[in-house]
C-alpha positions as CSV (number, residue, x, y, z in Angstrom):
1,M,114.3,19.8,299.1
2,S,115.7,23.0,299.3
3,K,118.0,24.0,296.3
4,Q,121.7,24.0,296.8
5,I,123.2,27.3,297.5
6,T,125.8,27.9,294.6
7,D,129.0,29.5,295.1
8,D,128.1,32.7,293.5
9,D,125.2,32.9,296.4
10,L,128.0,32.2,299.0
11,I,130.3,34.9,297.6
12,E,127.5,37.5,297.3
13,L,126.3,36.8,300.8
14,F,129.8,37.2,302.3
15,L,130.3,40.5,300.2
16,I,126.9,42.0,302.1
17,G,127.9,40.2,305.4
18,Q,124.7,37.8,305.8
19,L,126.1,34.6,305.5
20,S,124.6,32.6,308.3
21,E,127.0,30.4,310.6
22,Q,126.5,27.2,308.5
23,Q,127.0,28.8,305.1
24,S,130.3,30.5,306.6
25,S,131.3,27.1,307.6
26,I,130.6,26.3,303.9
27,F,132.1,29.1,302.5
28,E,135.7,28.5,304.8
29,A,135.6,24.8,303.2
30,R,135.3,26.1,299.6
31,K,137.7,28.9,299.8
32,K,140.4,25.7,300.0
33,D,139.3,25.0,296.3
34,P,141.4,27.2,293.8
35,D,138.5,27.8,291.1
36,F,136.4,29.1,294.2
37,Q,139.3,31.5,295.3
38,K,139.5,32.7,291.7
39,R,135.9,33.4,291.4
40,F,136.0,35.1,295.0
41,N,138.7,37.1,293.9
42,F,137.2,37.9,290.4
43,L,134.0,39.0,292.3
44,S,135.2,40.9,295.0
45,D,136.9,43.1,292.4
46,V,134.3,43.5,290.2
47,S,131.8,44.5,293.4
48,K,134.8,47.3,294.5
49,A,135.2,48.4,291.2
50,V,131.3,48.9,290.6
51,E,131.4,50.8,293.9
52,S,134.5,52.9,293.1
53,R,133.0,53.8,289.8
54,V,129.7,54.7,290.7
55,A,131.2,56.5,294.0
56,D,133.6,58.8,291.9
57,E,130.6,59.5,289.5
58,M,128.2,60.6,292.4
59,K,130.9,62.9,294.0
60,A,131.1,64.6,290.8
61,I,127.5,65.0,290.6
62,L,126.8,66.0,294.1
63,K,129.5,68.9,294.1
64,E,128.4,70.0,290.5
65,E,124.9,70.3,292.6
66,E,126.4,72.0,295.4
67,R,127.7,74.4,293.3
68,K,124.2,75.2,291.7
69,I,122.7,75.4,295.1
70,E,125.3,77.5,296.7
71,A,124.8,80.0,293.6
72,K,120.9,80.1,294.0
73,G,120.8,80.5,297.8
74,N,120.5,78.0,301.0
75,N,118.3,75.4,299.7
76,I,119.9,73.0,302.0
77,I,117.2,70.1,301.9
78,W,118.1,69.2,298.0
79,L,121.7,68.9,299.6
80,F,120.8,66.2,301.8
81,V,118.2,64.8,299.5
82,I,121.4,64.4,297.0
83,A,123.9,63.2,299.6
84,A,121.1,60.3,300.5
85,A,120.9,59.4,296.7
86,V,124.8,58.6,296.7
87,I,124.7,56.8,299.6
88,I,121.9,54.3,298.4
89,I,123.3,54.1,295.3
90,V,127.1,53.5,296.2
91,F,126.1,51.1,298.6
92,G,123.3,49.3,296.4
93,T,126.4,48.5,294.3
94,R,127.1,45.6,296.0
95,F,124.0,43.7,294.6
96,L,125.4,44.2,291.2
97,L,127.2,41.5,290.9
98,P,127.3,39.6,287.5
99,S,124.8,36.6,287.7
100,N,122.6,36.5,284.7
101,D,125.0,35.8,282.0
102,T,127.1,33.8,284.5
103,P,127.4,30.1,283.5
104,P,125.7,27.5,286.0
105,D,127.8,25.7,288.2
106,H,126.8,22.1,288.1
107,F,129.0,21.3,291.1
108,A,128.0,24.0,293.6
109,D,124.2,23.1,292.8
110,H,124.7,19.5,293.2
111,F,127.6,18.2,295.0
112,V,126.5,16.9,298.6
113,P,129.0,14.5,300.2
114,V,127.5,10.8,299.9
115,E,125.9,9.9,303.6
116,N,127.7,7.3,305.0
117,L,125.9,4.0,305.2
118,I,128.7,1.7,306.6
119,E,128.9,0.3,309.9
120,V,132.9,-1.3,309.7
121,S,132.7,-4.8,311.1
122,N,135.6,-6.6,312.8
123,R,138.4,-7.2,310.2
124,E,141.8,-8.8,310.5
125,T,143.4,-5.9,308.6
126,I,142.2,-2.8,310.2
127,D,141.3,-1.8,313.7
128,S,137.3,-1.3,313.4
129,A,136.8,1.0,316.2
130,F,139.5,3.3,314.6
131,A,137.5,3.1,311.3
132,N,134.2,3.9,312.7
133,S,135.9,7.1,314.5
134,V,137.0,8.1,310.7
135,Y,133.8,7.7,309.6
136,S,132.1,9.6,312.7
137,N,134.6,12.5,311.7
138,Y,133.0,12.2,308.3
139,E,129.5,12.3,309.4
140,E,130.3,15.3,311.6
141,K,132.2,17.2,308.7
142,K,135.5,17.3,310.3
143,Y,136.8,16.8,306.9
144,E,140.3,17.7,307.8
145,E,140.5,14.8,310.4
146,A,138.7,12.2,308.3
147,L,140.8,12.5,305.1
148,A,143.8,11.9,307.6
149,G,142.1,8.7,308.9
150,F,140.8,7.2,305.3
151,D,144.3,7.6,304.3
152,S,145.5,5.4,307.6
153,L,142.9,3.0,306.5
154,L,143.8,2.5,302.8
155,K,147.5,2.1,304.1
156,A,145.9,-1.5,305.8
157,D,143.3,-2.0,303.5
158,N,142.6,-1.0,299.8
159,N,138.8,-1.1,300.3
160,P,137.1,0.6,297.6
161,L,134.7,1.8,300.2
162,F,137.2,3.2,302.1
163,R,138.2,5.1,298.6
164,F,134.9,6.3,297.7
165,Y,134.6,8.0,301.0
166,K,138.0,9.3,300.8
167,A,137.1,11.0,297.5
168,N,133.8,12.5,299.5
169,T,135.9,14.0,301.9
170,Q,138.4,15.6,299.0
171,L,135.5,17.0,297.3
172,A,134.3,18.5,300.4
173,L,137.6,19.9,300.7
174,G,137.8,21.2,297.6
175,D,140.7,19.1,296.1
176,I,139.1,18.6,292.8
177,D,142.1,16.8,291.4
178,A,142.9,14.4,293.9
179,A,139.2,13.3,294.1
180,L,139.6,12.3,290.2
181,V,142.1,10.1,290.9
182,E,140.6,8.0,293.5
183,L,137.0,8.2,291.8
184,N,138.7,6.9,288.2
185,S,140.4,4.4,290.3
186,I,137.2,3.2,291.9
187,L,135.6,2.7,288.4
188,Q,138.5,0.0,287.8
189,V,137.3,-2.1,290.5
190,D,134.8,-5.2,289.6
191,N,131.5,-5.3,291.2
192,F,131.6,-2.0,293.3
193,D,128.1,-1.8,294.7
194,L,128.4,2.4,294.5
195,V,128.8,2.8,290.7
196,D,126.4,5.3,290.0
197,E,127.3,7.1,293.0
198,T,130.8,7.2,291.7
199,K,130.0,8.3,288.0
200,W,127.9,11.1,289.2
201,L,130.8,12.3,291.6
202,L,133.4,12.4,288.9
203,A,130.8,14.0,286.5
204,L,130.2,16.5,288.6
205,S,134.0,16.9,289.4
206,Y,134.8,17.3,285.3
207,L,132.1,19.8,285.2
208,R,133.9,22.0,288.2
209,K,137.2,21.3,285.9
210,E,135.1,22.5,282.6
211,N,136.2,19.4,281.1
212,F,132.7,18.7,279.2
213,T,134.2,16.2,277.2
214,A,134.8,13.9,280.3
215,A,131.6,14.7,281.5
216,K,128.9,14.5,279.3
217,P,129.5,10.2,278.6
218,L,129.2,9.7,282.6
219,L,126.2,11.6,282.3
220,I,124.4,10.3,279.3
221,D,125.4,6.6,281.3
222,L,123.7,8.0,284.2
223,E,120.2,8.9,282.5
224,S,119.3,5.5,283.1
225,S,119.5,6.0,286.6
226,T,116.5,6.9,288.7
227,L,118.4,8.1,291.3
228,F,120.5,10.5,289.3
229,K,118.3,11.0,286.2
230,T,116.2,14.4,286.9
231,R,119.3,16.1,287.6
232,V,121.2,14.8,284.9
233,D,118.9,15.9,282.3
234,K,118.8,19.1,283.8
235,I,122.5,19.7,283.4
236,L,122.4,18.3,280.1
237,E,120.3,21.0,279.2
238,D,123.5,23.4,279.3
239,T,124.5,24.5,275.9
240,R,128.1,24.0,277.0
241,L,127.5,20.3,277.2
242,K,125.5,20.1,274.1
243,Q,128.2,21.5,272.0
244,E,130.3,18.8,273.0
């Protein structure tokens, strides 16, 4: 399985104009998350500042070298060499985004909307055809439409599965706070089939909010889950969690 692209990867690819069509769709969806927007603004400003500073410094160097060349004669070749160096360095600064010291973004690395495995049967309280259309929107990543649909379904039937997939939809749209409310309410439901999946999404959501105190016990609970153990063990190596 290929590694999930991180928020910083998306931002850097955007800044250098190399987003694929699929990555562009993800980028646009992530921009609705205020935390992502703050990160984007920060890295964008850093990139511009580095470019501007290097450009100013190289222009000063070029001007000085040009003065020396004019004093010596007409060695125009060296002037072109210096100009080329300026272009290379200035455009190269787009890659000088902070990365090595940036803490891992576990949400971006691991969040994927849970695959829909539900086929809505006929129930007196809901329109099953409408419910299946809502899940179709979810499967097709039409998250705005799916969210409105889940809200309508929950008005007719407070089914925790509807609430679970609604929370996935909110996370996909970047609304972490709203998803936290839904996920916490689901854990209060007795005999819910997707408890581990709910705890996983809760943990990732708390990590995105940098609430490591709330995330850590959920991750520890999931160490006994064969489905999540490998990913959880890796996340628990984060020094920010070890300090909790």
